[in-house]
C-alpha positions, 0 to 999 in steps of 0.5 A: 480462512476457516472454511478453506482449512488454512487456520485448521492447518495449525491444529492438524495432527501432524501425520503428513501433508495430505490434509494441508490446504492452501499454498505453501505460504498460507500460514502468512495470511493467518498471521496477517489476520492475527496482526489485523485483529491485534491492531483493531483490539487496540483501537476498539475492544471487542471481547468476541475478537479477543476470543478469536485471537486467543484461539488463533494464538493457541493454534499457532503455539500448538503447531510450534516445534520444541526448537521454535520452528513453526510452519505447516508446509514443511518439516512434518512427516510426508512434507518437504524438509525444513528450508529445502526450498529457500527460493520459493518455500516462504518459510522465513517470509511466514516467520517474518509475518508471525513476528510482526503479529506478535509485535502488533499484539504487544504494542496494543497491550498483550505481550504474552503468549504470542510474543513468546511464540514469536521470540522462540521462532526468532531465536530459531531463525538466528540459530539456523541462519546466524554467522555460524549457521546456514548462509541462506536467505529467503526468496521473499523478503519480509523477515528482515523488517520483522526481526528489527521490529522485534529487536525494538520491542524486546531490546535483543541485539541478535535480532537486529544483527540477523536482519542486517545479515540477511540484508547483506546477503541479498543480491549476490545471486545465491538463490537458484536461477529464476525464469524471471531473473535474479531480480525476481528475488531482489537477489541480482544486485547488493542493496547498497549498489542498486540505483532503483527498485526492480523485479518483483514489486512486493519483494523489492519494497519489503526488502527496502523497508527492512534495509531502512530499518536496519540503517536507522537501528545501526546508524548506517547512513550510507545504507539509508541514503542508498534506499532513499535514492532508490525509492526516489528514482522509483517514484520518479520513473516507475510509479503510476499516477495512482501511486501504484507499483508494478507494471508487469503482470507476468512476474508482478514486477516493476518495468523499466523506466517510464514503462507504465502502460495504463491498460496493463498496470499491475499495481498490486494492492500488496505493492501499494501497502508495501510502498506505504511501509517504506514511505513511512519508514523514510518519513520517519528516518528523514523527516521529509513531509513529501513521503506523507504525500506518497502515503496519502496518494496510495491510501486514496487511490490504491487501497481505497480502490481495492475495497468494495463498498461492503468490504466483501470483495477486493481488487488484487491488481488495480488497472488504470484502464479497463477496456472490457466490462468487468463481470460480477463475481459470485459471493462464494467464488474463489478466484484462482491464481491472481492478477487482473479482473474484478473485485472478488471475494477470495483469491487462491492467492490471498496476500492483498486481503489480510494485508488490507486488514492489517493496514486499515486496522492500524491506520491511526498509527500513520496520522501523527508523530511526536518529536522533542518539543512538538507534534507532527500531522502527516495525514488528515482525518478526524482524530483525537491525539494525546501524548507526552513531549520529550520533556514530559509535558502532556499535550493534545489536540483534536483534528476535524476535517472533511478532507479530501472532499474539501481542503479545511483542516481544523486543529484545536488545542485540547491539552497543554503545558507551560511554555511553547511547543510546535504543531507541524502540518503537512502541505501537499506538493499539489497544494499551491495556494495553501493558506494558514490561519493562526490567531486571526492572522492569515498567511500563504504557505508553500508546499512542504512542512509548516510549523506553528510554534508558540505557547498554546492555550486550550481551545487555540485553533490552527486553520489549514486551507488546502486548494482542493479543486479539479486540475489537469495533469499531463504525463512525463513525455517519456511514458510512451503508453500515455503520451498526448493524454491528460488525467484529472486530479482533485486534491490527492484524488485521481479521477477516471471516466467510467462507462457503465449501466448498473445491472448490465450483464457482462456480455452486454455490448452496449455496457461501454457506451451508456454514459455518452460514448465509447471510452476508446473514442473519447477525446478530452478538450484540455482548453476547458478547465475541469469543474466540480459537479455533483458526485464528480468532476466535469470535463468537455469531450467528444467521441470520435466516430470511427469511419468503418475502415478495414485497416486501423491505420491512416493518414493524419487527414483521414482522422474523423472530426467526430461529434461536437463537444459534450460534458463528461462526468468523471468519478473518483478512481476509487469509485469505479466499478461499483455500479455494475460491469464498467469500462474505465480509463484514467488517461484521457486522449486530448483533442 
């Protein structure tokens, strides 16, 4: 961001737009970087990082106008005027990310300079767009959830009221028409009246997150139920096996129900992160552990897939079927535009990269919650947890696990007060046959939430044993694109077939056939149960040999029987594309 001049936009001399760098929304990427730095400092003190964060904070503060407005793409001499392009200018969107960065900074120990900047910016938004101001809204939702978070932090009701007003304004086609329709802006149907998420996936998910925040803080059960129903229908009909959201490249949007083509999956990394934001809010609002399953699926199969092993390149979109080998991208190459392709070190539209950073830096906040008289574990990772219950008792526990490589989750009590309290664990939906061991007693537990309530002593242990083993998964028959296919999952991890040769050139025609056959011709034998092998899962398959016909259609009897069945090793989906140029597919046709 320094090299491209995006951070430098805040320290420009204000003489005009000539020297400004990046798209009109590049400010938001700097704010997401600041948020990631704040969370990381809360997790692990780092004097160098703290200095960098303070420098960025001062740069933003210096760019703020006396009335609280701050944006480097509008309002300066030679630039468009403030709020002259609400549909595409992203001004309120950028302000939202500023507010979220300030909230993160305050929650991790420093509620000073950045929070002052954010409050002035939020006051400006309320003055400009409040009940007595301009009846406008931003083409890209984001400000809504940010205002609620700031209201929670500061206790200022006007921020919550402004968020609620923005949610109420949405869906009345007040923004200009768009080539992709008003659904692109989530401005086609009022939030309460919709039955499914639609249009631009990130916009829709950010808006839904903000609506849940408003519903929870205002006690609007009707709004909460409406958004929960929309998300549930989206999960049931418009979501990829990986948890990916969005099947349309052209407008980065949800498709119609069951339109989920594997080879044209968009599944933007930002949409995955936005879906985690929404699922987390619904988990907190409803207590339903199944939303923890959604978070887990996206973390292991979208977020983990997006990032290269060295953390220096990323997928913007996450396909489920790569027909041509990916090509390596030089370390200093910026990908123009956005969309499919290989992991790249940077994108002209770089929203996903700092989004990943802020999610990973804050990942510990998604593991557990505290209730009136107990703790709930929502995600499983090595962790030390200490907190107070509502009655003031100090409690603590340590979690040790290799999940999802194996299914053992060991919870050991490290601190406790007198009297009983509860530890509740999430049993994933796929985990039929899970077992709980407490005090030497073993019992079967069903998917959902399992509560262990007792008077604990330091050193007491709870063992949750989840049946992590390979299994076949079949698609809903209404998903035409993958009818007749199977996928393989192991625990929460989706697997894929990958064909590659390390170091192969992107022009090498053999690069798709070096692991036993052309993936376009693979046929899985579903009668042979997948089994664990070193570094993967093994299935039995054959590779149909094309008969050389000049026309790609033929009677059923003309289909080649192909060679005999051979073992094929599948790898975790999040490992694909790491050994060199590769083809890949998650959904595998059966014999």
